[in-house]
N, C-alpha and C positions, 0 to 999 in steps of 0.2 A: 453418574453423569447428570449434569444439569439437564432438565427436560427440553430446555431451549437448544441444546447442543445436540444436533443429529447428524450422524455420519452420512456422507454422500452415498446414496443408493445406487448400486451398479446397474440395476435395471433402468433407472431414470436416465443415467448417463447413456446407455445403449439406445433407449427411446429417442433421446434428443439426437443421437448419431443418425438414426434412420430418418428423422424429419429434417436433418440438416441440409438435405438436397433442395429444400424449398418446394418440393412436390407434395401432392396429396397422398396420404397413406391411410387405408381403412383399418379399423380397430381389430378386425379378425385376422388380416395378414400380419399386422404388427405383433398380435398375440402369439401367432404361430412362431414367428421369428424369435421372440423373446421367451417363448414357453411360458406365457402368462395367459390368464383368462381375458376375454374382452373386457370384462368388468374391471379388472386390475389395470388395464391400459387406460380405460376411461378415468380411473381414479388418478392415475399418474398425470394425465393431461390436465385434469382439474387442479392438481397440485401446482403444476407449472403455471397455469392461469392465475392462481392465488398469489403465486410469486411475482406476477406482473409480466409474465412472458406472453407475448402476443401470438395467439394461435387461432386460425380460421377453421371452423368446421362446416363442412357442406354435405347435405344429405346425398347418400350414394357414392361420395368420393372419399370422405374421411377427414382427416386433419392436416393442416399445412402451417409451418412456422411463417409468420409475416415478415420477420427479419432474421438475419443469421444468428445462430447460437451454437457455440461448442463448449461443453462444460470442461472443467479441469480434470486432469487424469494424471495421477501420481506416477504411473509407469512411463508415461510420455516425458514427464518432467525429469524423472530419475535418469532416463536414458541420455539426457542432454546436459547433465552436470557432471564436473569432473571430480567432485568430491563423494566418496562412497559412504562414509560413516555419518549419516544424518537420519534422525528419527522423524518421519513424516506423519502428520495428521491432516486429514481433509474432511471438512464438514460441509454438508448441504446448508445448514443454518446453524449459527453459533451466536451466543450472547456478545462476545468480543473475542477476537484471536488472542489479544494481549492478556485479557482477564484469564482465558483458559490456560495459557502457558505459565501464568504467575502461580498456578496451583502446584507446579513442580518445584518444590523447595529443594535447594542444595543439589540440583541435578548437575552432573559433570559431563553431560553429553549435549551435543548441539541438537536442538529440536526446531522444526519448521511447522507451523500451523497455517493452513489455508482454509478459506471459506468461500462459498459461493454468495453468501449474504451474511451480514451481521445484524442482529436485533438491536443491540446497543453498542454500535461502533462509536469509538470516541477518538477525538483529536486532542490537541493541547488545550490547556485551560478548561478541561471538562466539556468541550464543545462536542456536539453530535457529529460523527462522520457518517454522511449518508451512504448506505451500503446496499444498493439494489441487487437483486439476484442475478448472477451469471454475466454481469457486464464488466466489472472491474477486477482489480487485484486487491485482496485484503490478506496481507501476509504478516505473520509475526515470527521472529527468530528468537529462541532463547539461546544465549551464548555465554558460556562460563569464562570468567577472567581470573587469572591469578594476580589480581591487582587490588589495592585498596580503592575504595569508592572515590576517593579524592583524585585518583589518577585517570579517571574517566572524563574529565572535562574535555569538551570538544568532540565527543563521541557522535553527538547528533549531526555536527557538521560533516564528519567523515562518512556517516551513513547517507547523507544528502548527496555527496559527491559520488558515492556508489550508484545511486539512483540515476544521477545525471549521465554517468558513463553508460549505464544500461539503456538509457533512452537515446544516447548518441549511437549505440550499436544498432539501433533501429533505422538510423539515418537521419535523425533529427539533429542537425549540426548548429543551427543559429537560433537566437532568440531564447536560449534555455539558460535560466539562472537559478540560484538559491536565494531566497529571502531569509536572512538569518532568523532563527537558527536552522529551520528545516522545511520551509515551504518551497517546493519546485514551481518555478514561474515560467510560463511560455507566453511571450507577447502580452506581459502584464496580467495574465490570468493564471489562476491556480491549476496545476495539473496533478500535483502529488503532495503528500505530506507525511510526517512520521511522528511517532510518539515513543519516546524511550523512557522505560522505567527500570531503575536499578534496585536490586534486592541484595543488601549487604550480608555477608556471612562473617564468621570468625576467621582468625588467622589470615587477614589480608586477602581473602577471596570474596568475589561477588559474581552475581550473574545479571546480565542485561537482557530485558525483554524488549525487543525492537520491532515496533509495529509500523508497517508501510502501507499506505493506501495509494493507488495509482488509478486515475480516471482512464479507462482503456476504451471500451466500446459504448459508453453512455453518451447519448446524443441529446437528451432533454431532461428537465427536472420538472415534470408536470405538476408536482404537488408543492413546488416552491420551497423545498427543504434546505437548499444551499443558499446561504446568506451573503456570499461574495461571488465575484465574477470568476468563472471557471471554464476550463476546457478540457478535452479528452484526446487521447492519441487518434481515435477514429476521426474526430473533427480536424486534427492537424494533418494526418497522413491521407485522409479521404478514403480509407478502405478499412474493412473489418481486420481486427488484429488478433492473432492466435495467442491467447493468454498462456498456453502451456509452454510455447517457445519463450515468451517473455519472462514467465516465472523462472525458467531455468537459467536465463541470462542474469536476472536479478539475483538469484541465490548465488551463483557463481561469483558475481561482483561483489555481493555483500560479504561472503566469507573470505574473499581475498582482501578486502579493505579492512575487515575486522582483524584478520591475522596480522596485517601490517601495523594496524593501530596498537594492537596488543604488544607487538615487539618494539615499536619505535615511537608511539605516541602520536600527537598531532603534527609535529614539526615537519615531517616530509610532505604533508598535505597542504601546506600554507600557500605555496605558489598555485597549486590547483584550485584552491579556494578563491585566491585573488582573481583568477579568470571567470569564476562562476558567480562572484559577489554581485547581487542585485542592488544592494543598498549603498555600495561605496560611492562617496562624494555626493549623495543625495541628502536633502534635509528631511529628516524623519521625527516621528513622535514615537517615544518608548513609553509604554505603559506597563507598570508593575502594580503589585498589591498597594503600595504606598504613595506612588506619585506618578505624574506624566511628565516627561522631559523632552524638549525639542532641542535638536542639535544636527550637526553634519557628521555623517559617518566617515571615519578615516580608515576603517578596516577592522581587523580583529587582532588580539594579542595571542601569545603562545599558548594560552589556556583556551582559546576559542571565544573569549569575551568580546562583546561588541564595543568598539572605541567610538566615542561620540565627542566632538568638539562642540561646546555650548557657545551660545552668542556672547557670553562674557569672557570668552577665551579659555575657560577651564576645560580640561580634558577629563572624561569619565569613562570607566569601563563597566559594562553591565553583563552579568552572568546569566540573567534570564529576563523575560519581559516579551510583550507583545509589540511588534513594530509596525507602523504604517507610514507610507510616504506622504510628506506634506504637500498638498496641491498648491501650485503656484497661483 
């Protein structure tokens, strides 16, 4: 295993659980509860601080978390999902959840990889995906298809709709849209994104590695790592969000949408897309490797390609590209 890929330590999870009441706990009593030495407790506290977790230490009182923190727990997630046959991997720190799952060539089983932080998280166009420890969801799903790679056009749109459904399950009903092909936007700010990488096999089979990042409990970007306007569920809802519950809902919805897409393609989702489409009827700029083109979005076609009406009246379809709304 890559030395940057470290499985989540059970003692670290239990230590955070003890501290999650926000009260002070001394190293000796925590060590007794966890059957660890006081020195091992101190090392675990230092590790959390190195990951950016804010902990206060006071002489004679011990340690206290300055803000809520609950780490991911595979057992809690499994308890709340309806599908049993999934292989789970959970990392304390990983290079990238997508890159990890891409190492499983020709796998015929569904795999879910989760991480508390990514060292080299990535979004579309090789952009960095900022992945601080313990705050957000960094999830990748390896999903085998008995389809040719050409039949997976529109998959990223369907995955975005699964994320939208998950967020609506949380009670966010309005101002939630998808910016083609896969940015989830709330009140014109980015909330979530996905990166889909297809690995073709022989005999008309392929596997998709679907990476999804959702800003959950992140409230600031002190280092200025994010280059666009963003928001998080905690900012929207105004309360700390349990990521274990959210992961379970997300996995259920993802697998349901993947099954339907595998059976029926994009067609059954076109109406759902129409209601979620952030760009429809807007003037936008599409940038790809060769050109930048301005036009008005008229929707998508049955392959999930973006339809643009240019100023000269010519209509064009785009299968890929970066989109931005033209400011009036």
